[in-house]
Backbone bond lengths (Angstrom), bond angles and torsions (degrees), N, CA, C in turn:
res aa  C-N    CA-C-N  psi(-1)  N-CA   C-N-CA  omega(-1)  CA-C   N-CA-C  phi
1 M - - - 1.368 - - 1.566 108.37 -
2 N 1.342 120.10 131.08 1.384 124.67 -179.39 1.598 107.53 -74.90
3 T 1.324 115.33 119.10 1.484 117.15 -176.18 1.567 103.70 -86.47
4 K 1.346 114.31 137.87 1.390 119.91 175.76 1.564 108.31 -127.17
5 S 1.315 118.62 163.17 1.426 119.64 -172.96 1.529 105.39 -81.81
6 R 1.294 126.03 -12.55 1.374 125.95 175.63 1.599 112.89 -101.04
7 D 1.316 115.34 151.99 1.408 117.74 -175.97 1.416 108.53 -94.93
8 P 1.488 115.10 116.12 1.513 117.04 177.48 1.560 114.23 -55.28
9 L 1.272 122.63 -25.98 1.392 126.73 177.39 1.538 117.50 -69.04
10 R 1.356 108.78 -8.55 1.579 111.06 178.61 1.455 111.00 -68.16
11 Y 1.280 121.73 -18.90 1.517 125.65 175.43 1.495 111.64 -68.47
12 I 1.317 119.67 -20.76 1.416 119.85 -179.58 1.662 108.90 -125.66
13 G 1.301 106.95 33.53 1.478 113.60 -179.44 1.558 118.00 -58.18
14 S 1.402 114.21 -30.99 1.400 111.00 177.96 1.532 120.99 -91.14
15 Y 1.287 109.57 13.94 1.524 118.72 -179.21 1.542 108.05 -91.73
16 G 1.216 119.71 170.24 1.490 125.42 -179.46 1.432 116.70 -72.85
17 P 1.315 119.68 161.31 1.392 124.32 -170.67 1.622 108.08 -72.53
18 E 1.294 116.70 -29.10 1.560 120.46 176.23 1.552 105.91 -63.53
19 L 1.312 119.76 -54.41 1.402 119.45 -172.91 1.621 109.33 -64.13
20 K 1.380 116.10 -38.70 1.423 115.41 -179.94 1.482 115.13 -66.70
21 A 1.380 116.66 -25.86 1.367 123.46 -179.81 1.674 106.45 -76.39
22 Q 1.344 114.46 -30.98 1.531 116.36 176.62 1.477 109.80 -68.61
23 V 1.377 114.19 -40.07 1.433 119.53 -179.10 1.531 110.72 -63.89
24 Q 1.424 112.57 -48.75 1.400 120.56 -176.18 1.607 104.55 -59.02
25 A 1.206 123.58 -45.16 1.449 123.10 178.34 1.464 109.41 -60.49
26 M 1.142 126.94 -44.14 1.484 132.20 173.14 1.658 110.50 -55.00
27 I 1.347 117.63 -43.88 1.461 118.33 174.70 1.466 106.30 -69.71
28 D 1.392 122.18 -41.64 1.393 118.45 -179.44 1.434 115.43 -55.36
29 K 1.356 115.86 -35.92 1.574 124.31 -169.13 1.644 102.16 -91.62
30 Q 1.223 112.50 -2.92 1.524 117.62 -178.68 1.636 110.71 58.79
31 S 1.331 112.75 38.30 1.405 120.69 -178.01 1.533 118.58 -106.64
32 L 1.405 111.54 -7.61 1.404 114.80 -178.03 1.586 118.21 -65.42
33 G 1.278 109.82 -41.79 1.643 116.77 169.77 1.497 109.44 -52.92
34 K 1.345 121.21 -53.11 1.355 124.17 -174.93 1.458 111.99 -59.06
35 Y 1.369 116.56 -44.73 1.478 124.86 176.83 1.611 109.02 -53.37
36 L 1.316 110.69 -52.20 1.463 112.65 -177.80 1.527 115.81 -65.01
37 E 1.349 116.19 -38.52 1.421 124.90 -175.76 1.738 104.95 -63.49
38 K 1.284 109.44 -45.92 1.489 112.75 179.66 1.395 115.23 -66.77
39 K 1.299 121.31 -35.10 1.370 127.38 -177.31 1.586 114.80 -78.70
40 Y 1.320 111.18 -37.51 1.408 118.01 -178.25 1.571 113.13 -117.81
41 T 1.204 118.26 86.50 1.428 119.68 -172.03 1.517 109.48 -99.39
42 A 1.208 123.36 -16.97 1.525 130.69 -179.77 1.538 110.75 -74.08
43 S 1.428 116.77 104.49 1.453 117.89 175.11 1.431 108.19 -93.87
44 H 1.316 124.16 -168.43 1.352 127.96 -173.25 1.562 108.60 -154.29
45 S 1.322 114.46 160.41 1.483 115.16 -176.23 1.666 108.56 -118.67
46 I 1.348 115.65 32.39 1.372 122.54 -179.60 1.590 100.47 -92.52
47 T 1.292 115.14 101.24 1.460 122.72 175.36 1.475 113.07 -128.38
48 S 1.310 123.35 -5.41 1.420 124.91 -178.99 1.455 110.10 -108.14
49 D 1.325 121.80 156.66 1.420 122.28 171.62 1.483 112.18 -59.71
50 K 1.352 117.89 -36.79 1.433 122.60 178.73 1.590 112.93 -60.51
51 S 1.297 114.56 -52.41 1.441 120.06 176.14 1.430 112.61 -63.32
52 L 1.294 120.98 -37.31 1.520 125.88 173.55 1.600 109.73 -58.00
53 R 1.275 117.41 -48.89 1.463 124.42 177.78 1.474 116.49 -51.92
54 E 1.362 111.06 -45.58 1.552 127.05 -179.72 1.582 105.61 -63.50
55 Y 1.434 115.44 -41.82 1.458 120.39 -172.36 1.568 110.43 -72.56
56 V 1.400 108.51 -40.00 1.451 119.21 -178.62 1.510 109.69 -66.57
57 M 1.378 112.53 -45.94 1.499 119.98 -171.36 1.661 109.04 -70.83
58 K 1.225 114.15 -29.84 1.518 119.13 174.58 1.484 109.27 -65.74
59 L 1.422 117.28 -44.00 1.512 114.21 -178.31 1.601 105.76 -73.96
60 K 1.290 119.71 -40.04 1.417 120.57 -178.97 1.539 113.16 -56.17
61 N 1.307 112.72 -47.62 1.510 118.36 174.46 1.470 117.32 -61.26
62 Q 1.309 112.82 -33.63 1.536 118.02 177.30 1.508 112.83 -67.35
63 Y 1.318 114.97 -46.14 1.495 120.35 -167.10 1.637 112.85 -111.26
64 M 1.287 117.43 -32.74 1.403 120.08 -176.69 1.488 115.23 -126.20
65 R 1.236 124.17 47.79 1.446 130.09 -168.99 1.471 109.25 -56.83
66 K 1.484 114.19 -38.76 1.538 113.61 -175.16 1.579 116.29 -89.20
67 S 1.248 112.29 4.23 1.462 117.06 -179.91 1.540 111.72 -73.47
68 S 1.298 116.93 168.90 1.517 126.06 -177.41 1.556 104.45 -53.83
69 P 1.313 109.62 152.61 1.463 116.40 174.44 1.482 113.06 -80.62
70 L 1.355 115.38 154.17 1.446 122.29 -178.88 1.577 106.19 -98.20
71 S 1.266 117.00 136.70 1.460 116.57 -177.88 1.527 105.75 -102.89
72 K 1.379 119.74 -24.99 1.460 122.76 -177.57 1.460 110.61 -148.24
73 I 1.214 122.56 133.46 1.417 134.16 176.01 1.485 107.90 -127.42
74 A 1.288 127.67 126.02 1.408 129.30 -175.15 1.393 113.10 -160.30
75 F 1.398 120.78 155.98 1.408 129.34 159.23 1.496 109.86 -74.97
76 D 1.275 119.49 148.99 1.415 122.21 -176.19 1.637 111.33 -144.97
77 G 1.256 114.40 104.62 1.552 115.19 -174.73 1.450 117.91 -69.32
78 K 1.371 114.64 -8.81 1.548 116.40 178.32 1.456 117.37 -94.61
79 I 1.444 112.96 -8.93 1.407 111.05 -174.25 1.593 114.98 -58.20
80 H 1.324 113.47 -53.28 1.436 116.37 -174.27 1.542 112.00 -57.63
81 V 1.427 119.38 -34.93 1.406 121.95 -175.30 1.604 111.75 -78.14
82 V 1.259 108.34 -45.83 1.569 119.39 -174.76 1.480 110.23 -73.92
83 N 1.426 118.01 -60.98 1.387 118.80 -167.04 1.496 112.63 -101.04
84 N 1.350 123.42 4.10 1.380 125.87 -176.42 1.491 111.24 45.96
85 A 1.370 113.70 49.90 1.461 120.91 -177.36 1.541 98.69 -138.68
86 L 1.395 108.95 175.08 1.534 117.08 174.82 1.471 116.66 -117.75
87 G 1.321 113.36 -9.83 1.449 120.98 176.87 1.570 106.19 -159.70
88 L 1.291 117.20 154.04 1.456 123.28 175.64 1.528 113.62 -129.83
89 H 1.227 114.31 133.47 1.564 116.56 169.73 1.476 100.08 -112.18
90 S 1.408 119.58 125.02 1.318 124.84 176.70 1.530 112.31 -131.70
91 Y 1.304 113.15 158.16 1.461 123.73 177.85 1.556 108.19 -117.22
92 V 1.277 111.19 116.20 1.587 120.45 -177.70 1.498 104.55 -102.67
93 S 1.266 116.87 115.23 1.495 120.28 175.25 1.494 109.66 -104.65
94 R 1.359 110.01 135.36 1.502 111.41 -176.57 1.612 103.48 -140.28
95 V 1.278 117.06 146.40 1.480 123.35 174.25 1.469 110.40 -83.42
96 Q 1.350 113.64 118.20 1.548 118.13 173.96 1.548 103.84 -122.28
97 G 1.381 110.86 109.53 1.410 120.25 177.70 1.516 102.52 69.73
98 G 1.335 119.61 -131.12 1.394 126.65 -179.36 1.601 115.22 -86.37
99 K 1.395 114.65 -2.10 1.523 117.71 -169.85 1.399 107.24 -112.50
100 L 1.249 113.69 154.48 1.530 124.22 167.91 1.450 111.90 -98.62
101 K 1.358 114.51 117.57 1.456 121.94 -173.79 1.489 108.84 -109.37
102 S 1.429 116.82 126.20 1.410 118.63 179.38 1.432 111.65 -112.01
103 N 1.326 120.85 135.54 1.378 128.08 -178.01 1.593 110.36 -119.16
104 N 1.350 114.24 139.87 1.501 116.15 171.98 1.500 111.57 -96.67
105 E 1.308 105.31 141.52 1.562 111.35 -179.45 1.548 109.55 -133.31
106 I 1.224 117.23 143.34 1.513 121.60 176.48 1.500 107.55 -125.79
107 R 1.371 114.61 126.90 1.499 121.91 177.57 1.611 102.55 -126.79
108 I 1.353 101.87 133.26 1.476 118.87 178.15 1.397 113.38 -104.02
109 G 1.372 124.28 136.16 1.483 126.04 178.90 1.481 105.41 -63.28
110 S 1.394 113.42 136.64 1.487 123.05 174.68 1.543 114.65 -51.69
111 V 1.325 113.70 -21.76 1.563 116.85 -178.10 1.540 109.78 -61.03
112 F 1.416 118.04 -23.16 1.504 116.96 -177.57 1.547 109.62 -87.81
113 K 1.325 119.21 2.49 1.540 113.43 163.80 1.510 117.33 -67.15
114 K 1.273 116.45 -22.56 1.398 116.62 179.76 1.634 109.29 -118.09
115 A 1.274 116.67 4.26 1.465 116.41 -175.40 1.538 104.51 -86.36
116 P 1.336 116.52 158.46 1.525 120.99 175.63 1.453 106.39 -52.69
117 E 1.420 108.08 151.00 1.551 117.38 -178.95 1.487 115.07 -57.90
118 A 1.368 116.53 -32.83 1.461 121.92 -179.87 1.637 113.97 -63.06
119 F 1.356 109.54 -29.96 1.472 113.08 -179.96 1.627 107.61 -80.27
120 L 1.162 113.88 -35.61 1.423 123.11 178.94 1.668 108.69 -60.95
121 R 1.220 111.88 -43.76 1.573 124.08 -173.54 1.645 98.48 -67.04
122 M 1.340 112.26 -52.09 1.536 115.59 -177.03 1.405 114.56 -55.08
123 I 1.317 121.00 -43.38 1.508 122.60 -179.59 1.475 110.92 -76.21
124 V 1.304 121.40 -27.77 1.457 121.40 173.84 1.516 110.22 -68.77
125 V 1.402 114.87 -46.67 1.504 115.45 176.71 1.479 113.79 -59.11
126 H 1.324 113.69 -34.30 1.574 117.34 -178.06 1.483 106.90 -66.73
127 E 1.385 120.89 -47.27 1.306 120.03 178.37 1.520 119.70 -68.41
128 L 1.330 115.13 -36.12 1.471 115.84 171.50 1.555 114.32 -63.90
129 A 1.368 115.60 -32.78 1.530 119.49 -176.98 1.614 104.67 -61.83
130 H 1.460 118.34 -28.68 1.345 118.56 176.67 1.430 123.35 -67.39
131 L 1.414 109.05 -11.83 1.532 115.61 176.18 1.563 107.36 -68.85
132 K 1.287 118.37 -28.39 1.456 123.24 -174.80 1.616 109.29 -104.15
133 E 1.284 113.01 -50.28 1.548 119.33 179.72 1.524 114.00 -113.38
134 K 1.313 116.86 114.27 1.449 125.35 -173.05 1.641 109.80 -77.00
135 E 1.243 118.17 -35.39 1.445 115.73 176.42 1.443 117.24 -98.29
136 H 1.303 118.36 156.45 1.429 121.83 174.45 1.530 110.26 -80.47
137 D 1.349 116.35 71.27 1.380 119.41 -178.70 1.662 107.02 -113.29
138 K 1.345 109.98 -167.21 1.613 114.07 -176.14 1.493 110.22 -61.42
139 A 1.385 116.81 -44.27 1.446 117.82 175.27 1.469 115.35 -58.14
140 F 1.317 115.39 -41.12 1.486 117.79 -178.90 1.615 112.99 -60.85
141 Y 1.398 114.69 -43.01 1.480 121.51 -179.58 1.419 107.99 -75.18
142 Q 1.244 127.62 -31.19 1.447 130.25 176.65 1.592 110.47 -66.02
143 L 1.320 115.09 -36.07 1.400 122.08 175.94 1.612 108.41 -69.73
144 C 1.219 118.56 -45.27 1.475 127.77 177.35 1.498 106.24 -52.18
145 Q 1.387 114.57 -52.30 1.451 120.54 -173.95 1.553 109.51 -66.26
146 H 1.256 116.11 -35.27 1.518 119.06 179.91 1.474 107.09 -64.37
147 M 1.340 120.09 -40.96 1.457 123.07 -179.42 1.526 111.04 -80.75
148 L 1.154 118.04 -26.24 1.603 123.82 178.32 1.566 111.65 -143.31
149 P 1.220 124.45 93.65 1.405 125.44 -167.18 1.545 110.76 -61.94
150 D 1.300 118.53 -25.90 1.469 121.83 -179.46 1.532 112.01 -99.09
151 Y 1.478 114.72 26.81 1.366 117.27 -168.08 1.559 114.70 -62.13
152 H 1.372 121.68 -38.69 1.453 122.88 179.96 1.464 106.61 -66.87
153 Q 1.301 130.96 -34.37 1.386 130.68 -170.70 1.630 100.83 -72.53
154 L 1.235 115.91 -44.25 1.499 122.94 -172.30 1.546 105.03 -70.56
155 E 1.299 119.84 -43.65 1.431 120.35 179.23 1.518 107.68 -59.96
156 F 1.262 128.80 -43.27 1.415 134.95 177.34 1.508 108.90 -59.38
157 D 1.310 116.27 -53.87 1.546 122.75 -172.98 1.582 103.63 -67.51
158 M 1.359 117.99 -33.72 1.436 113.57 -179.37 1.583 112.60 -69.72
159 R 1.311 112.49 -27.49 1.350 119.30 176.06 1.511 111.14 -71.01
160 L 1.318 122.67 -33.69 1.447 130.43 170.50 1.517 106.57 -60.27
161 Y 1.186 117.85 -48.67 1.487 131.39 179.42 1.529 111.58 -48.07
162 L 1.350 107.87 -52.13 1.529 120.25 177.98 1.520 110.51 -62.04
163 A 1.294 114.37 -44.05 1.555 120.13 178.40 1.502 104.22 -61.38
164 Q 1.349 117.02 -49.58 1.518 114.10 -176.16 1.485 107.86 -58.76
165 L 1.294 122.80 -42.57 1.487 119.92 -177.57 1.526 112.64 -61.50
166 E 1.375 110.86 -32.47 1.513 112.92 177.24 1.602 112.80 -67.18
167 I 1.367 112.23 -30.21 1.492 116.02 172.00 1.394 114.19 -75.77
168 D 1.359 118.20 -43.76 1.415 121.52 -173.54 1.578 112.49 -140.81
169 P 1.275 116.88 84.42 1.402 118.00 -170.70 1.547 118.11 -67.29
170 S 1.325 117.64 -0.46 1.471 120.91 -175.82 1.555 117.31 -81.83
């Protein structure tokens, strides 16, 4: 096993000790990567900002047609390093003439260019939900589940995927 200075279990830090022990056992047996590869076989070709915008807008139009418009949608290689996040939803306010204009932006971590499509969809749904619900509260997660019924399982498995990348970045 490739030893890193960072703990791969940090991605599941808020989960219980029994679950952490199960994941650690998979890491020790070097079976975590195989588990994920078997479960998530569907890849995607969304690697440009243009294709990401089309992907996000399709989901937005399907589930959140009446929500605020998005001025920018892009992959961002700095998100994971700088913000310790996987995606960002931000409001950019600018003065135009005598008015204050507010634009919504979604930035997705570049790690999702190579991740299984299910994980890309999960992070996009998460960021879209922030258009309506700002906090990670019950209403936020209900909206995520409305758009993606298996949202919680995908979020957990995506955390396992990040742990696997920590162990074996190839």
